[in-house]
C-alpha positions in Angstrom: 18.6 -55.4 -4.0 16.1 -55.8 -6.8 14.5 -59.3 -8.0 17.0 -58.4 -11.6 20.4 -59.1 -9.0 18.8 -61.2 -6.4 17.8 -63.6 -10.3 21.0 -62.7 -11.5 23.5 -62.8 -8.0 21.3 -66.8 -8.3 22.0 -67.2 -11.9 26.0 -67.1 -10.8 26.4 -69.0 -7.9 24.7 -71.8 -10.2 27.1 -70.9 -13.3 30.4 -71.4 -10.4 29.3 -75.0 -9.0 28.7 -76.3 -12.7 31.9 -75.2 -13.2 33.6 -76.7 -10.3 32.6 -79.9 -11.8 33.9 -78.7 -15.2 37.4 -78.5 -13.2 37.1 -81.7 -11.2 36.1 -83.7 -15.1 39.8 -84.1 -15.8 42.3 -83.0 -18.9 40.5 -86.5 -20.5 36.5 -85.1 -19.5 37.2 -82.3 -20.6 38.6 -82.9 -24.3 35.9 -85.3 -25.0 33.6 -82.7 -23.8 35.6 -79.7 -26.6 35.8 -83.0 -29.4 31.7 -83.6 -28.6 31.2 -79.4 -29.3 33.2 -79.4 -32.2 31.6 -82.9 -34.0 27.6 -80.9 -32.9 28.5 -77.9 -34.6 29.7 -80.4 -37.8 26.3 -81.9 -38.3 24.6 -80.4 -41.3 20.8 -80.2 -39.0 23.2 -78.4 -36.6 24.3 -76.0 -39.0 21.3 -75.7 -41.3 19.8 -73.7 -38.0 22.6 -72.2 -37.0 23.2 -70.7 -41.0 19.2 -69.9 -40.7 20.1 -68.2 -37.4 22.7 -65.6 -38.5 21.2 -65.0 -42.0 18.6 -62.6 -40.1 21.1 -61.3 -37.5 22.2 -60.5 -41.2 19.2 -58.7 -42.2 17.7 -57.2 -39.3 21.4 -55.8 -39.2 21.6 -54.6 -42.6 18.0 -53.4 -42.6 18.7 -50.9 -39.0 22.6 -49.9 -41.0 24.4 -51.4 -38.7 28.4 -50.3 -38.7 29.6 -51.9 -41.8 32.8 -54.0 -39.6 30.1 -54.8 -37.2 27.7 -56.7 -39.8 31.1 -58.3 -41.5 32.1 -59.6 -37.9 28.4 -60.9 -37.4 28.6 -63.3 -40.4 29.5 -67.2 -39.8 29.9 -69.0 -42.8 30.4 -71.9 -43.6 34.1 -72.0 -43.1 33.9 -69.5 -40.1 32.1 -72.7 -38.5 34.8 -74.7 -40.2 37.8 -72.0 -38.4 35.5 -72.8 -35.2 35.8 -76.5 -34.5 38.9 -76.9 -35.7 39.9 -74.4 -32.8 37.6 -76.4 -30.7 39.2 -80.2 -32.0 43.1 -78.1 -31.4 42.4 -77.3 -27.7 41.0 -80.5 -27.2 44.4 -82.7 -28.3 46.5 -79.6 -25.7 48.2 -80.7 -22.5 45.7 -80.3 -20.0 47.2 -77.6 -17.7 44.5 -77.9 -15.0 46.7 -78.8 -12.1 49.9 -78.7 -13.4 52.0 -77.4 -11.1 54.5 -74.9 -11.7 57.1 -75.1 -9.6 58.4 -77.4 -6.8 60.6 -76.6 -4.5 61.8 -78.9 -1.2 62.0 -76.1 1.7 63.2 -78.7 4.0 63.4 -83.2 4.6 60.1 -83.5 4.4 58.7 -80.2 2.9 57.7 -79.7 0.0 56.0 -76.8 -2.1 54.4 -76.7 -4.8 52.3 -73.6 -7.6 49.4 -75.7 -8.8 47.8 -74.2 -12.2 43.9 -73.3 -10.8 40.8 -72.5 -12.6 39.6 -68.2 -12.2 36.6 -69.6 -11.3 33.9 -68.2 -13.2 34.2 -65.2 -15.9 32.2 -62.3 -17.5 32.8 -62.1 -20.8 31.3 -59.0 -22.6 32.0 -59.5 -26.3 30.9 -58.0 -29.9 29.1 -58.8 -32.6 31.2 -61.8 -33.9 28.8 -64.8 -33.3 32.2 -67.5 -33.1 33.8 -66.0 -30.6 30.8 -67.3 -28.1 32.4 -70.8 -29.1 35.9 -69.8 -29.1 35.1 -68.8 -25.2 32.9 -71.4 -24.3 35.7 -73.7 -25.4 38.6 -72.1 -23.7 36.9 -72.4 -20.5 36.4 -75.1 -20.7 39.7 -76.2 -21.5 40.9 -74.2 -18.3 37.8 -75.4 -15.7 35.4 -72.5 -16.0 31.8 -71.4 -16.0 31.3 -68.3 -18.0 29.0 -66.4 -18.7 28.6 -64.7 -21.7 27.2 -61.2 -23.8 27.1 -61.3 -27.4 25.8 -58.1 -29.2 22.7 -57.1 -29.7 22.8 -57.1 -33.6 23.9 -61.0 -33.2 21.0 -62.8 -30.8 19.6 -65.2 -33.1 22.9 -66.9 -34.0 24.1 -66.6 -30.3 20.7 -68.3 -29.5 21.4 -71.3 -31.7 24.7 -71.6 -30.6 24.2 -71.5 -26.9 21.9 -74.7 -27.7 24.1 -76.9 -28.8 26.4 -75.8 -26.0 23.8 -76.1 -23.3 22.4 -80.2 -25.5 26.2 -81.1 -25.1 26.6 -80.0 -21.6 23.4 -82.0 -20.9 24.7 -84.9 -22.2 27.7 -84.8 -20.9 26.1 -84.4 -16.7 26.8 -81.3 -16.7 24.5 -78.8 -15.3 23.7 -76.1 -19.2 24.5 -73.3 -16.2 28.3 -73.4 -16.8 27.9 -71.2 -19.9 24.9 -68.9 -19.8 24.1 -66.6 -22.4 23.0 -63.5 -21.3 20.7 -60.8 -23.5 20.0 -57.5 -21.9 21.6 -54.7 -20.9 19.8 -54.9 -17.3 21.9 -58.9 -17.1 24.8 -57.0 -17.8 25.4 -54.7 -15.0 23.9 -57.0 -12.8 27.0 -59.2 -13.4 28.4 -55.9 -12.8 27.9 -55.5 -9.3 28.9 -59.2 -8.9 32.4 -58.2 -6.9 33.6 -62.1 -5.5 31.7 -64.3 -7.4 32.7 -63.4 -11.1 36.6 -63.1 -10.6 37.3 -60.9 -13.9 35.2 -59.8 -16.6 36.3 -59.2 -20.5 35.6 -56.3 -22.2 35.9 -57.0 -26.0 35.4 -53.9 -27.7 36.2 -49.4 -28.1 37.9 -48.4 -25.7 34.8 -46.4 -24.6 32.8 -49.7 -24.1 36.5 -51.0 -22.3 36.5 -47.7 -19.9 32.5 -47.2 -19.2 32.9 -51.2 -18.0 36.0 -51.1 -15.5 34.6 -47.3 -14.2 31.0 -49.0 -13.4 32.8 -52.4 -11.7 35.4 -52.5 -8.7 35.4 -56.8 -10.7 39.0 -56.7 -12.3 38.2 -55.9 -15.7 40.6 -57.5 -19.3 40.6 -55.3 -22.1 40.7 -56.3 -25.1 40.2 -53.0 -26.8 40.7 -51.0 -30.3 44.0 -52.4 -32.7 45.4 -49.6 -34.6 48.3 -51.6 -35.8 51.1 -50.6 -37.9 53.2 -51.5 -40.1 56.6 -49.1 -40.4 58.0 -49.7 -44.0 61.9 -49.1 -42.8 64.6 -48.1 -45.5 66.5 -51.5 -45.2 62.4 -53.2 -46.5 62.7 -55.5 -49.7 59.8 -53.4 -51.9 58.5 -56.8 -52.5 57.7 -58.1 -49.0 56.6 -54.4 -48.2 54.2 -54.8 -50.5 52.8 -58.1 -50.0 52.6 -57.8 -45.4 50.7 -53.9 -46.0 48.8 -56.0 -48.5 47.5 -58.7 -46.0 47.9 -56.8 -43.1 45.4 -54.8 -44.6 42.5 -56.6 -47.3 42.1 -60.4 -44.8 40.0 -59.1 -42.7 39.4 -55.4 -42.3 37.1 -55.5 -39.5 39.9 -57.2 -37.5 41.4 -56.2 -34.3 44.7 -56.7 -35.4 44.4 -55.5 -39.4 46.7 -53.6 -40.3 45.7 -49.9 -39.7 48.7 -47.3 -40.2 51.5 -47.4 -43.1 54.6 -45.4 -41.8 57.5 -45.4 -44.9 61.5 -44.0 -44.1 62.0 -41.2 -46.8 64.7 -44.3 -48.1 62.1 -46.5 -48.1 60.5 -44.9 -52.1 60.6 -48.1 -53.4 58.8 -50.5 -51.2 56.7 -46.8 -50.9 55.7 -47.5 -54.6 55.2 -51.2 -54.5 53.1 -51.1 -51.8 50.6 -47.7 -52.6 50.7 -50.4 -56.4 49.6 -52.9 -54.8 47.4 -51.3 -51.9 45.0 -49.6 -54.8 45.3 -53.1 -56.9 43.4 -54.4 -53.5 40.7 -51.6 -53.3 41.9 -49.5 -50.4 42.1 -46.2 -50.0 44.9 -44.4 -49.3 45.3 -41.7 -46.7 48.2 -40.1 -47.2 50.1 -36.9 -45.1 52.0 -34.7 -47.6 55.2 -36.1 -48.1 53.3 -39.2 -49.5 51.2 -37.5 -51.9 54.7 -37.0 -53.6 55.0 -40.2 -54.5 51.7 -41.6 -54.3 49.1 -38.0 -56.0 46.9 -40.1 -55.8 46.1 -41.1 -52.5 43.5 -38.5 -50.3 44.5 -35.8 -48.3 45.0 -38.0 -44.9 44.2 -35.4 -41.7 45.1 -36.0 -38.4 42.5 -37.6 -36.5 43.2 -40.3 -39.4 46.4 -41.0 -37.6 45.6 -43.4 -34.3 42.2 -44.6 -35.9 41.1 -48.2 -36.8 39.1 -47.7 -39.5 37.8 -51.4 -39.8 37.8 -50.9 -43.7 40.1 -50.8 -46.9 41.8 -47.4 -45.4 45.0 -47.3 -44.5 46.6 -44.3 -43.3 49.9 -43.7 -44.6 52.6 -41.1 -43.3 56.9 -40.1 -43.8 58.9 -40.8 -40.9 62.2 -39.6 -40.6 63.7 -43.4 -39.6 63.2 -45.2 -36.7 63.0 -43.0 -34.2 60.3 -41.3 -35.2 58.6 -44.5 -36.5 58.4 -45.6 -32.7 57.3 -42.4 -31.1 54.5 -41.5 -33.7 53.3 -45.2 -32.6 53.9 -44.6 -29.1 51.8 -41.6 -29.7 49.4 -42.7 -31.2 49.2 -46.9 -31.1 46.2 -48.8 -28.3 49.9 -51.1 -27.9 48.0 -54.4 -29.7 50.4 -55.3 -32.6 53.2 -53.3 -34.0 55.4 -54.6 -37.4 58.1 -53.6 -38.9 60.0 -54.8 -42.6 63.5 -54.7 -43.0 66.8 -56.4 -44.2 68.9 -54.6 -41.3 69.2 -57.2 -38.0 69.8 -54.2 -35.7 67.2 -52.2 -36.5 64.3 -55.1 -36.3 66.0 -55.9 -33.0 65.9 -52.5 -31.4 62.4 -51.7 -32.8 61.5 -55.3 -31.3 62.5 -54.7 -27.5 61.6 -50.4 -27.9 58.2 -51.1 -28.9 55.1 -51.5 -25.9 53.3 -53.2 -27.3 51.1 -56.8 -27.0 53.4 -58.3 -30.4 55.8 -56.9 -31.9 56.8 -58.5 -35.3 59.5 -58.8 -37.7 59.1 -58.8 -41.1 55.5 -60.7 -40.9 52.2 -59.7 -40.8 49.8 -57.6 -37.8 47.7 -60.4 -38.4 49.1 -62.6 -37.4 48.4 -61.8 -34.0 45.6 -64.8 -33.3 45.3 -66.6 -30.8 44.4 -70.2 -33.6 47.8 -69.2 -34.9 49.5 -68.6 -32.5 48.6 -72.4 -31.1 46.7 -71.4 -28.8 43.1 -72.5 -30.0 41.5 -69.5 -30.0 41.2 -66.6 -27.4 38.6 -64.9 -25.6 40.4 -61.9 -26.7 43.7 -59.8 -26.9 45.1 -57.9 -23.9 45.8 -54.1 -24.2 47.0 -54.7 -21.0 50.2 -55.5 -19.4 48.9 -56.7 -16.1 47.7 -61.1 -15.4 47.5 -61.7 -19.3 48.6 -60.2 -22.5 47.7 -60.1 -26.1 45.6 -63.2 -27.2 44.6 -64.5 -24.3 44.6 -68.2 -24.1 44.4 -71.9 -21.5 47.3 -70.1 -20.0 45.9 -66.7 -19.8 42.2 -68.3 -18.0 44.3 -69.6 -14.3 46.3 -68.5 -11.8 47.8 -70.6 -9.2 48.4 -71.6 -5.2 50.5 -72.4 -2.5 50.6 -76.2 -2.0 52.8 -76.7 1.2 52.9 -80.9 2.1 54.9 -81.0 5.4 55.3 -83.7 8.1 55.2 -81.4 11.6 56.5 -79.1 10.7 57.2 -75.6 12.6 58.2 -71.9 11.6 59.8 -71.5 15.0 62.6 -73.9 14.3 63.7 -72.2 11.3 66.3 -68.8 10.4 69.4 -67.4 12.3 71.3 -69.8 14.2 68.9 -72.1 14.1 67.5 -74.8 11.1 69.2 -73.5 7.6 66.2 -73.9 4.5 67.2 -75.6 1.9 65.0 -74.6 -0.6 66.1 -77.1 -3.0 63.7 -76.5 -6.8 63.3 -80.5 -7.7 
């Protein structure tokens, strides 16, 4: 084992111990901590420090020709920080889930079983350039009683350092080891963390599909993947044109770099009027349409699409558009090109909507709603550590509940298993 690995193990052990202190604070104590962090991030002096660090990160990113979607995610303007603070306060006000009994069952007289939620322990979270994600992740870790090792993108290092300093001050003021939230800075740190199986309970990886697969291949620790968001808006023949146009613009333009932005618009041949409305509204909003031949017959000014445009996360004001033969063709296209993130249908046909929602395989399936609603804050989760496109443990926006596991607690009065079975004493199995 190298010195780097030794040092990281020692850091992780200290973090896990600090997380145990968080878990023992109780719900009121953790809520107080969250409110203290929100208050600290609202202080003018703190905001000035964070803004200065973020400005330097943005300047450096532009000088280094960092991809435009990453630069957009990197910005931490006052409004975004206000949203982060609101999320922390929302978390603080939520019911405490740690130690909650989700099942109570009397097996027999004086023999009671409980399934009780409990923190995972130590989380490793590797995320992209969004520095606001750092605070959201820490807030969720605190609410769920978990310690966390954080690795943000190199382009956001200055901002992440400024935010981590505030987080550490809040922890220290509460008498908790600041190592309950550790900011990692180098790739070698990540490599060391990936080797801490048995100490780090889960890795949350936020990035491209290739990045998530790489992390999975490098570690025996379970990985919760937040990969590409290739979200579709299917304009069914029963779609209202005005509604379809409104949802297309909202899904594409409110935050094009987000993983829940709409990347592809599919339309039925019988939805020509709705397509016309969508195309005109998107054009007015400054969106480039990359369209198949059938679409360009109605929208001749659209750019011809290539096969590579379908199933691609643009992260910009570009949308792929394709005509489909009907709902079966739409669902087949989504199955072939989607990322199992969020898919939406626009229609007044309830039967078509019900079928779409029953049969499409994705973490989120929406009817007459923008794909941009796929978000922990909008779901009332306070925030999210990521949007999982996996199916095990957690799926969709991962909030507090996704960072908890459970234990089985059995309280008895000296009962033994030999007393139960065929011809012996029966179990009651009565839910309490």
